[in-house]
C-alpha positions in Angstrom: -4.1 12.4 -25.2 -4.4 8.8 -26.2 -7.8 7.4 -27.2 -9.7 5.7 -24.4 -9.6 2.2 -25.9 -5.8 2.4 -26.5 -5.4 3.6 -23.0 -7.4 0.6 -21.6 -5.4 -1.8 -23.7 -2.0 -0.3 -22.8 -2.4 0.2 -19.1 -5.3 -1.7 -17.7 -6.4 -4.8 -19.6 -3.7 -7.1 -18.3 -4.3 -5.9 -14.7 -8.0 -6.6 -15.0 -7.3 -10.0 -16.5 -4.9 -10.9 -13.7 -7.4 -9.8 -11.1 -10.3 -11.7 -12.6 -8.3 -14.9 -13.0 -7.2 -14.6 -9.3 -10.8 -14.1 -8.2 -12.0 -17.1 -10.1 -9.1 -19.3 -9.1 -9.3 -18.4 -5.4 -13.0 -19.1 -5.2 -12.8 -22.4 -7.1 -9.6 -23.8 -5.5 -8.3 -21.6 -2.8 -5.7 -24.1 -1.6 -3.9 -24.4 -4.9 -4.1 -20.6 -5.4 -2.4 -19.8 -2.1 0.2 -22.5 -2.8 0.9 -20.8 -6.1 1.1 -17.3 -4.6 3.5 -18.3 -1.8 5.6 -20.7 -4.0 9.2 -20.6 -2.7 11.6 -19.6 -5.5 14.8 -19.5 -3.3 15.2 -20.3 0.4 17.9 -18.6 2.5 18.5 -15.9 -0.1 19.8 -12.3 0.2 16.3 -10.9 -0.8 12.9 -12.0 0.3 10.6 -12.2 3.3 12.7 -11.9 6.5 12.3 -14.0 9.6 14.6 -15.0 12.4 15.9 -18.6 12.5 16.5 -20.6 15.6 20.0 -19.0 16.0 18.5 -15.5 15.9 19.9 -14.8 12.4 17.8 -13.1 9.7 16.7 -15.7 7.2 15.2 -14.5 3.9 12.9 -16.5 1.6 12.2 -15.4 -1.9 8.6 -16.3 -2.8 6.6 -15.6 -6.0 4.5 -13.1 -4.0 7.6 -11.2 -2.8 9.1 -11.2 -6.3 6.0 -9.5 -7.7 5.0 -7.1 -4.9 8.4 -6.1 -3.5 10.7 -6.4 -6.5 8.9 -6.0 -9.8 6.3 -3.5 -8.5 9.3 -1.2 -7.9 9.2 -0.5 -11.6 5.5 0.5 -11.5 6.1 2.9 -8.6 9.2 4.3 -10.5 7.0 5.2 -13.4 4.5 6.9 -11.1 7.4 8.8 -9.4 8.7 9.9 -12.8 5.3 11.5 -13.6 5.2 13.2 -10.2 8.8 14.4 -10.5 8.3 15.9 -13.9 5.0 17.5 -12.8 6.8 19.3 -9.9 10.1 20.4 -11.4 9.7 20.9 -15.1 8.6 24.0 -17.0 4.8 23.7 -17.5 4.7 20.9 -15.0 1.1 20.2 -14.0 1.8 20.6 -10.2 3.5 23.9 -10.5 2.0 27.3 -9.9 -1.4 28.6 -9.1 -3.1 26.2 -11.6 -2.3 23.3 -9.3 -3.6 25.0 -6.1 -7.2 24.0 -6.2 -6.4 20.4 -7.3 -3.9 20.1 -4.5 -6.5 21.3 -2.0 -9.0 18.8 -3.5 -6.4 16.0 -3.2 -6.0 16.8 0.5 -9.8 16.5 0.9 -9.7 13.3 -1.0 -7.4 11.9 1.6 -8.8 13.5 4.8 -12.4 12.5 3.9 -11.8 8.8 3.4 -9.6 8.5 6.6 -12.3 10.3 8.6 -15.1 8.1 7.3 -13.0 4.9 7.7 -11.8 5.5 11.2 -15.1 7.2 12.3 -17.2 4.3 11.1 -14.7 1.8 12.6 -15.0 3.6 16.0 -18.8 3.5 15.7 -18.7 -0.3 15.2 -16.8 -0.7 18.5 -13.4 -0.9 20.0 -12.8 -4.5 18.9 -13.4 -3.6 15.3 -11.4 -0.4 15.5 -8.4 -2.1 17.0 -8.5 -4.8 14.3 -8.8 -2.5 11.3 -7.4 0.9 12.3 -4.0 0.2 10.6 -5.8 0.1 7.3 -6.8 3.8 7.4 -4.7 4.6 4.3 -6.3 2.0 2.0 -9.2 4.3 0.9 -7.0 7.3 0.3 -5.7 5.9 -3.0 -6.8 6.8 -6.5 -6.0 4.5 -9.4 -4.8 6.9 -12.1 -5.4 4.5 -15.0 -9.0 3.5 -14.2 -10.0 6.9 -13.0 -8.7 8.5 -16.1 -10.6 6.0 -18.2 -13.9 6.6 -16.3 -13.3 10.4 -16.2 -13.1 10.5 -20.0 -16.3 8.4 -20.3 -18.2 10.8 -17.9 -16.8 14.1 -19.0 -15.4 13.5 -22.5 -11.8 13.9 -23.4 -11.9 17.6 -23.9 -13.5 18.6 -20.6 -11.3 20.6 -18.1 -12.5 18.2 -15.3 -10.4 15.4 -16.9 -7.2 17.5 -16.5 -8.3 18.4 -13.0 -8.8 14.7 -12.2 -5.3 13.9 -13.6 -3.7 16.6 -11.4 -5.5 15.3 -8.4 -4.5 11.7 -9.2 -0.8 12.6 -9.7 -0.8 14.4 -6.4 -2.6 11.6 -4.7 0.0 9.2 -6.0 2.8 11.4 -4.5 1.0 11.5 -1.2 0.5 7.7 -1.3 4.2 7.1 -1.8 5.0 9.2 1.2 2.4 7.4 3.3 3.8 4.0 2.3 7.3 5.1 3.2 6.4 6.6 6.6 3.5 4.6 7.9 4.1 1.1 6.4 7.6 -0.1 6.9 8.2 -3.7 5.9 10.3 -4.5 9.0 12.3 -3.1 11.9 13.7 0.3 10.8 17.4 0.4 10.2 17.7 3.9 8.6 21.5 3.7 8.2 20.9 1.5 5.2 19.2 4.5 3.5 22.7 5.9 3.1 23.3 3.3 0.5 20.2 4.4 -1.4 21.2 8.1 -1.1 24.8 7.4 -2.0 23.8 5.4 -5.1 21.5 8.1 -6.3 23.9 11.0 -5.6 26.8 9.1 -7.1 25.1 8.2 -10.3 23.8 11.8 -10.7 27.2 13.4 -10.2 29.2 11.0 -12.4 26.8 10.3 -15.3 24.4 13.3 -15.3 25.9 16.5 -13.7 29.6 16.0 -14.7 29.0 15.3 -18.4 26.7 18.4 -18.6 29.3 20.5 -16.8 32.0 19.3 -19.2 29.7 20.3 -22.1 29.4 23.9 -21.1 30.1 26.0 -24.3 29.8 22.9 -26.5 26.7 23.0 -28.5 27.2 19.4 -29.7 27.1 18.2 -26.0 29.6 15.5 -26.8 30.1 14.2 -23.3 26.4 14.0 -22.5 25.6 12.4 -25.8 28.4 9.8 -25.2 27.1 9.0 -21.8 23.6 8.6 -23.0 24.4 6.5 -26.1 27.3 4.5 -24.8 26.4 3.9 -21.2 22.6 4.3 -21.5 20.6 3.2 -18.6 23.1 0.8 -17.1 24.6 3.2 -14.5 21.1 4.0 -13.3 20.1 0.3 -13.3 23.0 -0.5 -11.0 22.2 2.5 -8.8 18.6 1.4 -8.7 19.6 -2.1 -7.6 21.7 -0.7 -4.8 19.0 1.7 -3.8 16.4 -1.1 -3.8 18.6 -3.2 -1.5 19.1 -0.3 0.8 15.3 0.1 1.2 14.9 -3.6 1.9 17.5 -3.6 4.6 16.3 -0.3 6.0 12.9 -1.7 6.8 11.1 0.7 4.3 9.0 -1.1 1.7 11.4 -2.1 -1.1 8.8 -1.5 -3.8 9.7 2.2 -3.3 13.4 1.5 -3.6 13.9 3.0 -7.1 12.4 6.4 -6.1 15.6 8.0 -5.0 17.2 7.3 -8.4 14.5 8.7 -10.6 15.5 12.4 -10.0 19.1 11.5 -10.9 18.3 10.4 -14.4 18.6 13.1 -17.2 15.2 14.3 -18.1 13.3 16.6 -20.5 13.4 20.4 -20.2 9.6 20.7 -20.0 6.5 18.6 -19.3 3.8 17.9 -21.7 1.5 16.3 -19.1 0.8 12.8 -17.9 -0.3 10.4 -20.7 0.6 13.0 -23.3 1.2 11.5 -26.8 4.0 14.1 -27.3 6.1 12.3 -24.7 6.5 9.4 -27.2 8.8 11.7 -29.2 11.1 12.8 -26.3 14.5 11.2 -26.3 15.8 12.2 -22.9 17.0 9.2 -21.0 14.3 9.3 -18.4 11.5 9.1 -21.0 13.4 6.5 -23.0 13.6 4.3 -19.8 9.9 4.8 -19.2 9.2 3.8 -22.8 11.4 0.7 -22.4 9.5 -0.2 -19.2 6.1 0.2 -20.6 5.5 -3.4 -21.7 7.3 -5.1 -18.9 5.3 -3.1 -16.4 2.0 -4.1 -18.1 3.1 -7.7 -17.5 4.0 -6.9 -13.9 0.6 -5.5 -13.4 -1.0 -8.7 -14.7 1.0 -10.7 -12.1 0.2 -8.1 -9.4 -3.5 -8.6 -10.0 -3.0 -12.4 -10.1 -1.0 -12.4 -6.8 -3.2 -10.0 -4.8 -6.8 -10.1 -6.0 -7.4 -13.7 -5.2 -10.0 -13.2 -2.4 -12.8 -15.6 -1.5 -16.2 -13.9 -1.6 -16.9 -15.4 1.8 -14.2 -13.1 3.3 -16.5 -10.0 2.9 -16.7 -8.3 6.3 -16.4 -5.1 8.3 -13.1 -4.0 6.6 -14.8 -4.4 3.2 -17.6 -2.0 4.2 -15.1 0.4 5.8 -12.8 0.6 2.7 -15.8 1.0 0.4 -17.4 3.7 2.7 -14.1 5.6 2.8 -13.8 5.5 -1.0 -17.4 5.9 -2.1 -18.5 8.4 0.6 -15.3 10.0 2.0 -13.7 10.7 -1.4 -16.5 12.6 -3.1 -17.4 14.6 0.1 -13.7 15.4 0.9 -12.9 16.5 -2.7 -16.1 18.6 -3.0 -15.6 20.3 0.4 -11.9 21.1 0.1 -12.2 21.9 -3.6 -15.1 24.3 -3.0 -13.1 26.0 -0.1 -10.1 26.5 -2.4 -12.1 27.7 -5.4 -14.6 29.9 -3.4 -13.4 31.4 0.0 -9.7 31.2 -0.9 -10.5 32.5 -4.4 -8.1 30.1 -6.2 -10.8 29.4 -8.7 -11.6 26.5 -11.0 -10.6 25.9 -14.6 -12.8 27.7 -17.2 -15.7 25.5 -18.0 -15.8 23.7 -14.7 -18.6 24.0 -12.1 -18.4 23.4 -8.4 -20.7 20.4 -8.7 -18.2 18.8 -11.1 -15.9 18.4 -8.0 -18.4 16.0 -6.6 -18.4 13.9 -9.8 -14.6 14.0 -9.9 -14.7 12.7 -6.3 -16.9 9.8 -7.4 -14.4 9.0 -10.2 -11.4 9.3 -7.9 -13.0 6.7 -5.6 -11.7 3.9 -7.8 -8.8 2.8 -5.6 -8.0 -0.6 -7.0 -4.3 -0.9 -7.7 -2.8 1.2 -5.0 -5.6 0.4 -2.5 -4.9 -3.3 -3.1 -1.2 -2.7 -2.6 -1.7 -0.8 0.7 -4.1 -3.5 2.0 -1.3 -6.2 1.5 1.2 -4.1 3.5 -1.2 -2.8 6.2 -2.4 -6.2 7.4 -0.8 -9.6 7.8 -2.4 -12.3 5.7 -5.7 -13.4 7.1 -9.4 -12.5 7.3 -8.9 -8.8 7.9 -6.5 -8.4 4.9 -8.8 -10.5 2.7 -11.8 -8.4 3.6 -9.9 -5.1 3.0 -8.8 -6.4 -0.4 -12.4 -7.1 -1.3 -13.2 -3.5 -0.5 -10.4 -2.3 -2.9 -11.7 -4.6 -5.6 -15.4 -3.5 -5.1 -14.3 0.1 -5.5 -14.9 -0.5 -9.2 -18.5 0.3 -8.3 -17.4 3.9 -8.3 -17.4 3.8 -12.1 -21.1 3.1 -12.3 -21.8 5.7 -9.5 -19.7 8.3 -11.5 -21.7 7.8 -14.7 -25.0 8.1 -12.8 -23.7 11.2 -10.9 -22.6 12.8 -14.1 -26.1 12.3 -15.6 -27.8 13.6 -12.5 -25.7 16.7 -12.2 -26.0 17.6 -15.9 -22.4 17.1 -17.0 -22.0 18.2 -20.6 -19.5 15.9 -22.3 -16.8 17.6 -24.4 -14.6 15.8 -26.8 -11.2 17.0 -28.1 -11.3 19.3 -31.0 -9.6 18.5 -34.3 
């Protein structure tokens, strides 16, 4: 796996920079910050925020915020979906077989626990608070893979089996988060017939440019047709299919940031998985990995702008939603992961990886409580702009406190750091 500093540089540094810049800007000059975020790029366009004009027709406005959150973040979610897809279907995939059973149970606990704490505490605060914030129940279910991985390596060391367990949990958490976004947070009125465009684009590009060349290559060890399709056509057929699929999601009412997901399984991929963040994947030349490599730097830039567009919250906005999100993450995550993980490893006899203790599940839960990127994203779609959304975003930002809590929990529970050998 990559060294910790390289990982921070490659995946996290620009995101942090964007978020810090947004916080400073929003608190020094909130008016100019919000004008920047909602800057109109094109009015009356075929993509953008939808609203009805005076004649009852749908009018779309493309703003800078929509461009980043709804269009460009589709590439971020596509990379997440690629890792989930490979973990499920490929030989040695990390979410296949018995080895994934306990992490999957722990993932379920890491979602049930935060929801129970968030909604339970909201109900305790009264019906007015509950009614105002209940739609944000999914915000504390998220785990930020990048930052959690970084903190996990600091707490456990790169060679500890808990780090791999944490990655499996985070991948599964991402998969569940994508499903939650698609089902519970549509971006508008549902028009499911438009999903036929997404499905048709994905199926068409798979049959014409993936399945058919491979079928024509049966018995041909040189795989001439598949090689021609990959080298001559490259990613273009899949880019066109992705654009059609994205548009289908926008028109269907599902969040368009998920619009590239149907196309990911259609792209030719490797025969086996080496694991998320594995350095070996840099040497794979299947089209899916090559596309991911090509997207690496653009997505880093997208994450900078995502932080800039969404993390600009005034400190005065701290309120009940902030406390609820933090409680869900910092209390619900560790308890849920510990309880469900213990149940799977003990009573169900699914076991833990050699070298892991039951108490390590609690520390993993503390690490997984860093919600940041996906929590921030869910907060923007769960609530309309205003005080509740701002307060919920602040809770997602403050979830970085889980890093300090994780280091302290590791010390108190006697975690023995293990580094990679060789």
